[in-house]
PAPA-647578 format. One record per residue (C-alpha): residue in one letter; x, y, z. Coordinates in steps of 0.2 Angstrom, whole numbers, always signed. Each point is the difference from the previous one (the first is absolute). Example, Ala and Ser with C-alpha at 12.3 -4.5 7.8 and 13.67 -1.06 7.14 Angstrom:
2
{r 'a' {+62 -22 +39}}
{r 's' {+6 +17 -3}}
//
This chain:
334
{r 'm' {+367 +62 +1510}}
{r 'p' {+13 -6 -10}}
{r 'n' {+15 +5 +10}}
{r 'g' {-9 -7 +15}}
{r 'r' {-3 +16 +10}}
{r 'p' {-16 +6 +4}}
{r 'g' {-5 +16 -9}}
{r 'p' {-8 +15 +8}}
{r 'a' {-18 +0 +6}}
{r 'r' {-13 +9 -11}}
{r 's' {-10 +13 +6}}
{r 'd' {-15 -10 -1}}
{r 'q' {+7 -14 +12}}
{r 'v' {-6 -1 +18}}
{r 's' {+14 +1 +12}}
{r 'p' {+0 -1 +19}}
{r 'v' {+2 +15 +10}}
{r 'l' {+18 +2 +4}}
{r 'r' {+7 +9 +15}}
{r 'v' {+17 +8 -5}}
{r 'y' {+13 +7 +11}}
{r 'l' {+11 +13 -9}}
{r 'h' {+19 +5 +6}}
{r 't' {+11 +13 -10}}
{r 'f' {+18 +2 +2}}
{r 'g' {+10 +14 -8}}
{r 'c' {-5 +17 -7}}
{r 'k' {-15 +11 -3}}
{r 'a' {-1 -8 -18}}
{r 'n' {-2 -17 +7}}
{r 'q' {-13 +6 +12}}
{r 'y' {-10 +8 -14}}
{r 'd' {+1 -16 -9}}
{r 't' {-6 -10 +14}}
{r 'e' {-15 +12 +1}}
{r 'v' {-4 -4 -20}}
{r 'v' {+0 -19 +5}}
{r 'r' {-10 +3 +16}}
{r 'q' {-13 +10 -11}}
{r 'r' {-1 -15 -14}}
{r 'l' {-1 -13 +13}}
{r 'e' {-15 +8 +7}}
{r 'a' {-8 +2 -16}}
{r 'a' {+3 -19 -2}}
{r 'g' {-9 -3 +15}}
{r 'c' {+13 -2 +13}}
{r 't' {+0 +6 +18}}
{r 'i' {+15 +9 +7}}
{r 'v' {+5 -4 +16}}
{r 'e' {+13 +8 +13}}
{r 'a' {+5 -15 +10}}
{r 's' {+10 -14 -10}}
{r 'g' {-7 -13 +11}}
{r 't' {-17 +2 -7}}
{r 'a' {+6 -1 -19}}
{r 'd' {-4 -13 -12}}
{r 'v' {+14 +9 -12}}
{r 'a' {+14 +12 +2}}
{r 'v' {+7 +11 -13}}
{r 'v' {+17 +8 +4}}
{r 'n' {+8 +14 -10}}
{r 's' {+18 -1 +1}}
{r 'c' {+16 +10 +0}}
{r 't' {+17 -2 -8}}
{r 'v' {+10 +16 +5}}
{r 't' {+8 -9 +14}}
{r 'h' {+5 -17 +7}}
{r 'v' {-8 +4 +16}}
{r 'g' {-17 +4 -8}}
{r 'e' {-1 -17 -9}}
{r 'a' {+6 -8 +15}}
{r 'k' {-14 +8 +9}}
{r 'm' {-13 -4 -14}}
{r 'r' {+6 -19 +1}}
{r 'g' {-1 -1 +18}}
{r 'l' {-18 +7 +0}}
{r 'v' {-4 -14 -13}}
{r 'r' {+6 -14 +11}}
{r 'r' {-9 +8 +14}}
{r 'l' {-16 +0 -10}}
{r 'a' {+1 -18 -3}}
{r 'r' {+4 -5 +18}}
{r 'r' {-15 +9 +6}}
{r 'r' {-12 -7 -13}}
{r 'p' {+7 -14 -8}}
{r 'd' {-15 +0 -14}}
{r 'i' {+5 +19 -4}}
{r 'r' {+2 +3 -19}}
{r 't' {+13 +13 -3}}
{r 'v' {+3 +10 -17}}
{r 'v' {+17 +10 +1}}
{r 'm' {-1 +14 -13}}
{r 'g' {+12 +16 -2}}
{r 'c' {+17 +4 -3}}
{r 'a' {+8 -15 +8}}
{r 'a' {-11 -13 -7}}
{r 'a' {+6 +8 -17}}
{r 'v' {+17 -5 +3}}
{r 'd' {-4 -17 +9}}
{r 'd' {+11 -15 -5}}
{r 'g' {-12 -12 +9}}
{r 't' {+4 +4 +18}}
{r 'l' {-17 +10 +4}}
{r 'a' {-9 -13 -11}}
{r 'a' {+8 -14 +12}}
{r 'l' {-7 +8 +16}}
{r 'p' {-14 -8 +10}}
{r 'g' {-17 +4 -4}}
{r 'v' {+5 +9 -17}}
{r 'v' {-11 -5 -14}}
{r 'a' {+7 +14 -13}}
{r 'v' {+12 +12 -3}}
{r 'r' {-4 +15 -11}}
{r 'g' {+12 +13 -4}}
{r 'g' {-6 +17 -2}}
{r 'a' {-16 +9 +4}}
{r 'e' {-13 -6 -12}}
{r 'p' {-14 -3 +12}}
{r 'd' {-10 -12 -13}}
{r 'a' {+16 -12 +2}}
{r 'v' {-4 -2 +18}}
{r 'l' {-18 -4 -3}}
{r 'e' {+5 -13 -13}}
{r 'a' {+12 -7 +12}}
{r 'l' {-15 -2 +13}}
{r 'r' {-11 -7 -15}}
{r 'l' {-12 +14 +4}}
{r 'p' {-12 +9 -12}}
{r 'i' {+7 +14 -10}}
{r 'p' {-12 +14 +3}}
{r 'a' {-5 +12 -14}}
{r 'v' {+12 +15 +1}}
{r 'r' {-10 +17 -1}}
{r 'd' {+15 +10 -3}}
{r 'g' {+14 -8 +11}}
{r 'l' {+2 +16 +11}}
{r 'l' {+3 -1 +19}}
{r 'r' {-15 +6 +10}}
{r 'r' {+6 +2 +18}}
{r 'f' {+13 -6 +13}}
{r 'a' {-7 -11 +12}}
{r 'r' {+8 +9 +16}}
{r 'g' {+3 +18 +4}}
{r 't' {-2 +17 -7}}
{r 'r' {+16 -1 -11}}
{r 'a' {-1 -8 -18}}
{r 'w' {+15 -5 -11}}
{r 'l' {-3 +4 -20}}
{r 'k' {+13 -10 -10}}
{r 'i' {+5 +10 -15}}
{r 'q' {+12 -12 -7}}
{r 'd' {+9 -17 +1}}
{r 'g' {+18 -5 -4}}
{r 'c' {+15 +7 -3}}
{r 'd' {+14 +2 -13}}
{r 'e' {+15 +6 +9}}
{r 'h' {+8 -18 +0}}
{r 'c' {+9 +4 +16}}
{r 't' {+12 -15 +3}}
{r 'f' {-5 -2 +19}}
{r 'c' {-18 +1 -2}}
{r 'a' {-12 -14 -7}}
{r 't' {-15 +12 -1}}
{r 'v' {+2 +1 -20}}
{r 'v' {-1 -20 -1}}
{r 'a' {-14 -2 +14}}
{r 'r' {-10 +15 -7}}
{r 'g' {+5 +2 -19}}
{r 'r' {+3 +15 -10}}
{r 'n' {-8 +17 +4}}
{r 'r' {-19 +0 -3}}
{r 's' {-9 +17 +2}}
{r 'r' {-19 -1 +3}}
{r 'p' {-12 +11 -11}}
{r 'v' {-4 +16 +8}}
{r 'e' {-18 -2 -2}}
{r 'd' {-1 -15 +10}}
{r 'l' {+11 +7 +12}}
{r 'v' {-11 +15 +3}}
{r 'a' {-17 -12 -1}}
{r 'e' {+8 -9 +14}}
{r 'a' {+6 +14 +11}}
{r 'r' {-18 +6 -1}}
{r 'l' {-6 -18 +6}}
{r 'l' {+12 +0 +15}}
{r 'a' {-4 +17 +5}}
{r 'r' {-17 -5 +5}}
{r 'y' {+8 -10 +14}}
{r 'a' {+17 +7 +3}}
{r 'e' {+6 +17 +6}}
{r 'e' {+17 -1 -7}}
{r 'i' {+6 -8 -15}}
{r 'v' {+18 -4 -3}}
{r 'l' {+8 -3 -17}}
{r 't' {+10 -16 -1}}
{r 'g' {+9 -12 -12}}
{r 'v' {+16 -8 -2}}
{r 'h' {+10 +15 -8}}
{r 'i' {-14 +14 +0}}
{r 'g' {+13 +12 -7}}
{r 'a' {+1 -10 -15}}
{r 'y' {-19 +3 -4}}
{r 'g' {-4 +3 -18}}
{r 'n' {+18 -4 -5}}
{r 'd' {-5 -17 -10}}
{r 'g' {-8 +9 -14}}
{r 's' {-19 -4 +6}}
{r 'd' {-3 +17 -1}}
{r 'g' {+14 +13 -3}}
{r 'r' {-10 +16 +5}}
{r 'w' {-2 -7 +18}}
{r 's' {+14 +1 +14}}
{r 'l' {-2 -2 +19}}
{r 'g' {-2 +20 +2}}
{r 'r' {-14 +1 -12}}
{r 'l' {-9 -16 +7}}
{r 'a' {+0 +9 +18}}
{r 'e' {-8 +15 -8}}
{r 'h' {-14 -10 -8}}
{r 'l' {-2 -11 +17}}
{r 'v' {-1 +16 +12}}
{r 'r' {-16 +9 -5}}
{r 'p' {-5 +14 +11}}
{r 's' {-17 -1 +9}}
{r 'r' {-10 +11 +10}}
{r 'm' {+10 +12 +11}}
{r 'e' {-6 +18 +6}}
{r 'i' {+9 +15 +7}}
{r 'w' {-2 +3 +20}}
{r 'v' {+7 +13 +12}}
{r 'm' {+1 +0 +19}}
{r 'n' {+9 +9 +14}}
{r 'a' {+18 -7 +5}}
{r 'd' {-8 -9 +15}}
{r 'g' {-12 -10 -11}}
{r 's' {-15 +12 +5}}
{r 'd' {-12 +9 -13}}
{r 'q' {+0 -14 -13}}
{r 'r' {-8 +8 -16}}
{r 'q' {-2 -6 -18}}
{r 'l' {+5 +11 -13}}
{r 't' {-3 -9 -16}}
{r 'n' {-14 -13 -6}}
{r 'l' {+6 -1 -18}}
{r 'g' {+1 -19 -2}}
{r 'g' {+15 -8 -8}}
{r 'a' {+17 +2 +10}}
{r 'n' {+4 +17 +7}}
{r 'f' {+17 -1 +8}}
{r 'a' {+17 +9 +5}}
{r 'p' {-7 +16 +8}}
{r 'y' {+11 +14 +3}}
{r 'f' {-6 +17 +8}}
{r 'h' {+4 +17 -8}}
{r 'p' {+11 +10 +10}}
{r 'd' {-15 +12 +4}}
{r 'g' {-7 -14 +9}}
{r 'r' {-17 +1 -6}}
{r 'r' {+1 -10 -16}}
{r 'i' {+6 -18 -5}}
{r 'l' {+7 -6 -15}}
{r 'f' {-2 -20 -4}}
{r 'a' {+0 -13 -14}}
{r 's' {-16 -6 -8}}
{r 'n' {-5 -13 -13}}
{r 'h' {-19 +3 +3}}
{r 'r' {-2 +8 -18}}
{r 'd' {+6 -14 -9}}
{r 'p' {-11 -15 -3}}
{r 'r' {+15 -12 -1}}
{r 's' {+6 +6 +16}}
{r 'r' {+18 +1 -7}}
{r 'n' {+2 +19 -3}}
{r 'f' {+5 +10 +16}}
{r 'd' {-1 +19 +0}}
{r 'l' {+2 +14 +13}}
{r 'y' {-13 +9 +8}}
{r 'l' {-2 +14 +13}}
{r 'i' {-13 -1 +13}}
{r 'd' {-5 +14 +14}}
{r 'l' {+2 -6 +19}}
{r 'd' {-20 +0 +1}}
{r 'g' {-2 -12 -15}}
{r 's' {-5 +13 -12}}
{r 'n' {+8 +8 -17}}
{r 'l' {+7 -16 -7}}
{r 'r' {+11 +5 -14}}
{r 'q' {+10 -11 -13}}
{r 'v' {+20 +6 -1}}
{r 't' {+8 -12 -12}}
{r 'f' {-8 -6 -17}}
{r 'd' {+10 -14 -7}}
{r 'a' {-4 -17 -7}}
{r 'a' {+15 -8 +11}}
{r 'f' {+0 -1 +18}}
{r 'd' {+3 +14 +11}}
{r 'g' {+2 -2 +20}}
{r 'f' {+9 +2 +17}}
{r 'p' {-1 +19 -1}}
{r 'm' {+9 +11 +12}}
{r 'f' {+3 +20 +2}}
{r 's' {+15 +9 +3}}
{r 'p' {-1 +9 +18}}
{r 'd' {-4 +16 -8}}
{r 'g' {-14 -7 -11}}
{r 't' {+8 +6 -17}}
{r 'r' {+6 -17 -6}}
{r 'l' {-8 -17 -3}}
{r 'v' {+9 -17 -2}}
{r 'f' {-8 -15 -4}}
{r 'a' {+3 -17 -9}}
{r 's' {-7 -4 -17}}
{r 'n' {+0 -12 -14}}
{r 'r' {-1 +14 -13}}
{r 'h' {+16 +0 -13}}
{r 'g' {+6 -16 +5}}
{r 'a' {+13 -9 -10}}
{r 'v' {-9 -16 +2}}
{r 'p' {-18 -5 +7}}
{r 'g' {-2 +1 +18}}
{r 'e' {+16 +11 +2}}
{r 't' {-3 +12 +15}}
{r 'n' {+10 +16 +1}}
{r 'i' {+0 +16 +13}}
{r 'f' {-6 +15 -8}}
{r 'i' {+1 +18 +8}}
{r 'a' {-13 +14 -5}}
{r 'd' {-3 +19 +4}}
{r 'w' {-17 +0 +11}}
{r 'a' {-14 +11 -9}}
{r 'e' {-17 +1 +10}}
{r 'p' {-13 -10 -11}}
{r 'a' {-15 +8 -6}}
{r 'r' {-16 -2 +13}}
//
């Protein structure tokens, strides 16, 4: 190469299988970034190991929020080199982005790569760059909870914070990518937590002015199959009342004790529109109570059964706005 530095390995080159140890300092955004790196390393043919003593390579994702965190990170890098003198360490992340040469001088460190670009780590290790299908994270290696990073960077420029230097400006990820990634993560995770550097700024970067954090959450949370059941107060005599498909939720007894009012989206092919329905306690006589293209949910009766209160998106000043409505109760036609 003209500059004397080796270039990245091409995907058709054969590289030995490397055992890689991963360690993360800092926030959930850093943990997400490490998972993306893990996925790319595995796609390149590497084996991820739990014990640093068996690793050929270590990738340390660093944090620069506090001096204590940076000190712990430097201590870990030194311990890795003492325990395994031939280990090659790549330091990535926020502290790496603002490094003045201190990290690069640590024993065993072969590269310092600021930010969270996984291919920069692979290039530093001269690993083949695998073809990327879509760049989406498919699962977290451990646990039943996954992080979904919706944006990176920050535009606040607080004088005490190095984040804007380490992470750059606010950058929101496309909604379509986030929804697709959430579906992939949901195959393995029971819970998905939205994360980022400044998630409240999602959509403020002009990437898509229609989107905000609230509207993103609406598209990520898709009701699934829920049916209405009843039972005695002691848990006995459990009976299923509905078998409608879709999401049937927020049931409320009519004061006469013989009927139940609830919200359901079973008649909407897109599963977004909820209306209110009434059903007898034996599961018969299902009747639709509200008819609106907006969301109607969380119904409650007044004690005497003459008034109905519910939440709805109808007549909202902005999309997604929810207000409380009160109506006189009229028995629906059978």
